[in-house]
N, CA, C and O atoms as CSV, one atom per row, in Angstrom:
chain,resi,resn,atom,element,x,y,z
A,1,UNK,N,N,151.138,-73.710,164.638
A,1,UNK,CA,C,151.504,-74.810,163.785
A,1,UNK,C,C,152.356,-74.263,162.659
A,1,UNK,O,O,152.082,-73.187,162.127
A,2,UNK,N,N,153.395,-75.007,162.298
A,2,UNK,CA,C,154.233,-74.654,161.156
A,2,UNK,C,C,154.354,-75.881,160.272
A,2,UNK,O,O,154.533,-76.993,160.769
A,3,UNK,N,N,154.255,-75.685,158.943
A,3,UNK,CA,C,154.401,-76.798,158.034
A,3,UNK,C,C,155.005,-76.314,156.734
A,3,UNK,O,O,155.001,-75.120,156.434
A,4,UNK,N,N,155.525,-77.262,155.963
A,4,UNK,CA,C,156.195,-76.941,154.710
A,4,UNK,C,C,155.646,-77.851,153.612
A,4,UNK,O,O,155.533,-79.064,153.788
A,5,UNK,N,N,155.309,-77.241,152.481
A,5,UNK,CA,C,154.780,-77.970,151.332
A,5,UNK,C,C,155.531,-77.504,150.093
A,5,UNK,O,O,155.538,-76.314,149.777
A,6,UNK,N,N,156.153,-78.426,149.402
A,6,UNK,CA,C,156.875,-78.134,148.155
A,6,UNK,C,C,157.817,-76.939,148.311
A,6,UNK,O,O,157.883,-76.070,147.442
A,7,UNK,N,N,158.544,-76.907,149.429
A,7,UNK,CA,C,159.517,-75.853,149.656
A,7,UNK,C,C,158.956,-74.558,150.205
A,7,UNK,O,O,159.727,-73.657,150.534
A,8,UNK,N,N,157.647,-74.429,150.318
A,8,UNK,CA,C,157.006,-73.236,150.880
A,8,UNK,C,C,156.709,-73.477,152.357
A,8,UNK,O,O,156.222,-74.547,152.725
A,9,UNK,N,N,156.993,-72.506,153.192
A,9,UNK,CA,C,156.692,-72.605,154.621
A,9,UNK,C,C,155.430,-71.827,154.951
A,9,UNK,O,O,155.193,-70.742,154.420
A,10,UNK,N,N,154.626,-72.397,155.836
A,10,UNK,CA,C,153.383,-71.777,156.280
A,10,UNK,C,C,153.308,-71.881,157.789
A,10,UNK,O,O,153.907,-72.776,158.386
A,11,UNK,N,N,152.572,-70.966,158.409
A,11,UNK,CA,C,152.371,-71.045,159.852
A,11,UNK,C,C,151.018,-70.442,160.205
A,11,UNK,O,O,150.460,-69.637,159.459
A,12,UNK,N,N,150.518,-70.843,161.337
A,12,UNK,CA,C,149.244,-70.331,161.810
A,12,UNK,C,C,148.953,-70.852,163.196
A,12,UNK,O,O,149.721,-71.644,163.744
A,13,UNK,N,N,147.874,-70.422,163.751
A,13,UNK,CA,C,147.453,-70.914,165.065
A,13,UNK,C,C,146.003,-71.348,164.958
A,13,UNK,O,O,145.261,-70.893,164.088
A,14,UNK,N,N,145.625,-72.218,165.840
A,14,UNK,CA,C,144.263,-72.707,165.734
A,14,UNK,C,C,143.794,-73.427,166.975
A,14,UNK,O,O,144.301,-73.215,168.077
A,15,UNK,N,N,142.817,-74.280,166.768
A,15,UNK,CA,C,142.234,-75.012,167.884
A,15,UNK,C,C,141.940,-76.434,167.456
A,15,UNK,O,O,141.897,-76.758,166.269
A,16,UNK,N,N,141.742,-77.267,168.454
A,16,UNK,CA,C,141.482,-78.678,168.213
A,16,UNK,C,C,140.251,-79.100,168.988
A,16,UNK,O,O,140.053,-78.697,170.134
A,17,UNK,N,N,139.423,-79.918,168.347
A,17,UNK,CA,C,138.259,-80.502,169.009
A,17,UNK,C,C,138.263,-81.979,168.620
A,17,UNK,O,O,137.841,-82.334,167.519
A,18,UNK,N,N,138.736,-82.835,169.517
A,18,UNK,CA,C,138.861,-84.250,169.202
A,18,UNK,C,C,139.902,-84.449,168.120
A,18,UNK,O,O,141.056,-84.058,168.296
A,19,UNK,N,N,139.522,-85.043,167.013
A,19,UNK,CA,C,140.443,-85.299,165.905
A,19,UNK,C,C,140.374,-84.246,164.807
A,19,UNK,O,O,140.944,-84.443,163.734
A,20,UNK,N,N,139.691,-83.137,165.050
A,20,UNK,CA,C,139.571,-82.065,164.052
A,20,UNK,C,C,140.375,-80.859,164.522
A,20,UNK,O,O,140.264,-80.429,165.670
A,21,UNK,N,N,141.194,-80.315,163.606
A,21,UNK,CA,C,142.050,-79.162,163.912
A,21,UNK,C,C,141.753,-78.061,162.901
A,21,UNK,O,O,141.768,-78.304,161.695
A,22,UNK,N,N,141.486,-76.859,163.385
A,22,UNK,CA,C,141.279,-75.680,162.541
A,22,UNK,C,C,142.503,-74.791,162.692
A,22,UNK,O,O,142.891,-74.460,163.812
A,23,UNK,N,N,143.117,-74.400,161.577
A,23,UNK,CA,C,144.308,-73.551,161.626
A,23,UNK,C,C,144.032,-72.270,160.856
A,23,UNK,O,O,143.775,-72.301,159.653
A,24,UNK,N,N,144.087,-71.150,161.552
A,24,UNK,CA,C,143.981,-69.834,160.925
A,24,UNK,C,C,145.378,-69.446,160.468
A,24,UNK,O,O,146.287,-69.307,161.286
A,25,UNK,N,N,145.549,-69.271,159.172
A,25,UNK,CA,C,146.877,-69.026,158.610
A,25,UNK,C,C,146.954,-67.734,157.809
A,25,UNK,O,O,147.824,-67.578,156.952
A,26,UNK,N,N,146.040,-66.809,158.091
A,26,UNK,CA,C,146.080,-65.490,157.477
A,26,UNK,C,C,145.251,-65.358,156.215
A,26,UNK,O,O,145.276,-64.306,155.575
A,27,UNK,N,N,144.524,-66.386,155.843
A,27,UNK,CA,C,143.653,-66.331,154.678
A,27,UNK,C,C,142.202,-66.226,155.145
A,27,UNK,O,O,141.929,-66.304,156.343
A,28,UNK,N,N,141.286,-66.052,154.221
A,28,UNK,CA,C,139.873,-65.915,154.568
A,28,UNK,C,C,139.332,-67.158,155.260
A,28,UNK,O,O,138.566,-67.055,156.218
A,29,UNK,N,N,139.727,-68.327,154.779
A,29,UNK,CA,C,139.220,-69.590,155.322
A,29,UNK,C,C,140.345,-70.360,155.996
A,29,UNK,O,O,141.471,-70.368,155.499
A,30,UNK,N,N,140.061,-71.006,157.115
A,30,UNK,CA,C,141.101,-71.789,157.795
A,30,UNK,C,C,141.386,-73.093,157.051
A,30,UNK,O,O,140.608,-73.533,156.206
A,31,UNK,N,N,142.517,-73.691,157.390
A,31,UNK,CA,C,142.788,-75.064,156.975
A,31,UNK,C,C,142.102,-75.944,158.008
A,31,UNK,O,O,142.220,-75.687,159.206
A,32,UNK,N,N,141.394,-76.970,157.574
A,32,UNK,CA,C,140.718,-77.883,158.495
A,32,UNK,C,C,141.309,-79.268,158.280
A,32,UNK,O,O,141.235,-79.833,157.189
A,33,UNK,N,N,141.900,-79.805,159.350
A,33,UNK,CA,C,142.520,-81.126,159.298
A,33,UNK,C,C,141.722,-82.115,160.128
A,33,UNK,O,O,141.086,-81.756,161.119
A,34,UNK,N,N,141.769,-83.361,159.702
A,34,UNK,CA,C,141.231,-84.470,160.492
A,34,UNK,C,C,142.397,-85.411,160.757
A,34,UNK,O,O,143.084,-85.832,159.826
A,35,UNK,N,N,142.621,-85.740,162.022
A,35,UNK,CA,C,143.685,-86.669,162.393
A,35,UNK,C,C,143.214,-88.090,162.123
A,35,UNK,O,O,142.177,-88.523,162.627
A,36,UNK,N,N,143.994,-88.807,161.320
A,36,UNK,CA,C,143.669,-90.175,160.954
A,36,UNK,C,C,144.296,-91.140,161.971
A,36,UNK,O,O,145.233,-90.754,162.669
A,37,UNK,N,N,143.808,-92.374,162.072
A,37,UNK,CA,C,144.394,-93.337,163.016
A,37,UNK,C,C,145.903,-93.554,162.815
A,37,UNK,O,O,146.609,-93.892,163.765
A,38,UNK,N,N,146.392,-93.363,161.598
A,38,UNK,CA,C,147.824,-93.522,161.307
A,38,UNK,C,C,148.662,-92.365,161.839
A,38,UNK,O,O,149.890,-92.455,161.864
A,39,UNK,N,N,148.012,-91.267,162.271
A,39,UNK,CA,C,148.721,-90.072,162.712
A,39,UNK,C,C,148.814,-89.017,161.626
A,39,UNK,O,O,149.195,-87.879,161.903
A,40,UNK,N,N,148.472,-89.373,160.389
A,40,UNK,CA,C,148.459,-88.388,159.311
A,40,UNK,C,C,147.356,-87.373,159.559
A,40,UNK,O,O,146.365,-87.664,160.229
A,41,UNK,N,N,147.545,-86.164,159.002
A,41,UNK,CA,C,146.500,-85.151,159.021
A,41,UNK,C,C,146.006,-84.985,157.593
A,41,UNK,O,O,146.798,-84.685,156.700
A,42,UNK,N,N,144.724,-85.171,157.363
A,42,UNK,CA,C,144.115,-84.951,156.061
A,42,UNK,C,C,143.375,-83.625,156.147
A,42,UNK,O,O,142.514,-83.443,157.007
A,43,UNK,N,N,143.713,-82.695,155.249
A,43,UNK,CA,C,143.159,-81.359,155.376
A,43,UNK,C,C,142.547,-80.808,154.109
A,43,UNK,O,O,142.828,-81.262,153.000
A,44,UNK,N,N,141.700,-79.815,154.310
A,44,UNK,CA,C,141.143,-79.041,153.210
A,44,UNK,C,C,141.467,-77.574,153.467
A,44,UNK,O,O,141.521,-77.125,154.612
A,45,UNK,N,N,141.679,-76.844,152.388
A,45,UNK,CA,C,141.904,-75.404,152.497
A,45,UNK,C,C,141.319,-74.744,151.258
A,45,UNK,O,O,140.826,-75.428,150.362
A,46,UNK,N,N,141.372,-73.433,151.205
A,46,UNK,CA,C,140.747,-72.724,150.089
A,46,UNK,C,C,139.242,-72.934,150.077
A,46,UNK,O,O,138.632,-73.058,149.015
A,47,UNK,N,N,138.645,-72.975,151.268
A,47,UNK,CA,C,137.204,-73.196,151.421
A,47,UNK,C,C,136.776,-74.536,150.812
A,47,UNK,O,O,135.711,-74.650,150.205
A,48,UNK,N,N,137.643,-75.553,150.994
A,48,UNK,CA,C,137.335,-76.895,150.521
A,48,UNK,C,C,137.732,-77.165,149.082
A,48,UNK,O,O,137.474,-78.256,148.573
A,49,UNK,N,N,138.352,-76.202,148.410
A,49,UNK,CA,C,138.735,-76.382,147.002
A,49,UNK,C,C,140.053,-77.128,146.832
A,49,UNK,O,O,140.381,-77.544,145.720
A,50,UNK,N,N,140.809,-77.305,147.897
A,50,UNK,CA,C,142.100,-77.987,147.799
A,50,UNK,C,C,142.242,-78.967,148.960
A,50,UNK,O,O,141.704,-78.755,150.047
A,51,UNK,N,N,142.978,-80.041,148.700
A,51,UNK,CA,C,143.193,-81.085,149.700
A,51,UNK,C,C,144.686,-81.266,149.926
A,51,UNK,O,O,145.501,-81.017,149.038
A,52,UNK,N,N,145.028,-81.703,151.131
A,52,UNK,CA,C,146.425,-82.052,151.404
A,52,UNK,C,C,146.482,-83.118,152.471
A,52,UNK,O,O,145.520,-83.356,153.202
A,53,UNK,N,N,147.638,-83.753,152.541
A,53,UNK,CA,C,147.870,-84.800,153.536
A,53,UNK,C,C,149.223,-84.535,154.157
A,53,UNK,O,O,150.229,-84.463,153.451
A,54,UNK,N,N,149.258,-84.388,155.476
A,54,UNK,CA,C,150.516,-84.171,156.194
A,54,UNK,C,C,150.906,-85.480,156.851
A,54,UNK,O,O,150.106,-86.109,157.543
A,55,UNK,N,N,152.149,-85.880,156.623
A,55,UNK,CA,C,152.652,-87.133,157.159
A,55,UNK,C,C,153.716,-86.816,158.202
A,55,UNK,O,O,154.712,-86.164,157.890
A,56,UNK,N,N,153.512,-87.277,159.456
A,56,UNK,CA,C,154.509,-86.962,160.504
A,56,UNK,C,C,155.842,-87.645,160.250
A,56,UNK,O,O,156.777,-87.483,161.034
């Protein structure tokens, strides 16, 4: 997976189980996304200390 936030690029690989996606991106804790019915991905990273929303 590759994504860009505020001009910064990130990449990682992971796995999916239903609507939940875990992405290992080189940090201690993975990013965990939940796929919403709209197609957006709502995620947590930093061991749950930060939130983000990816819009396709």
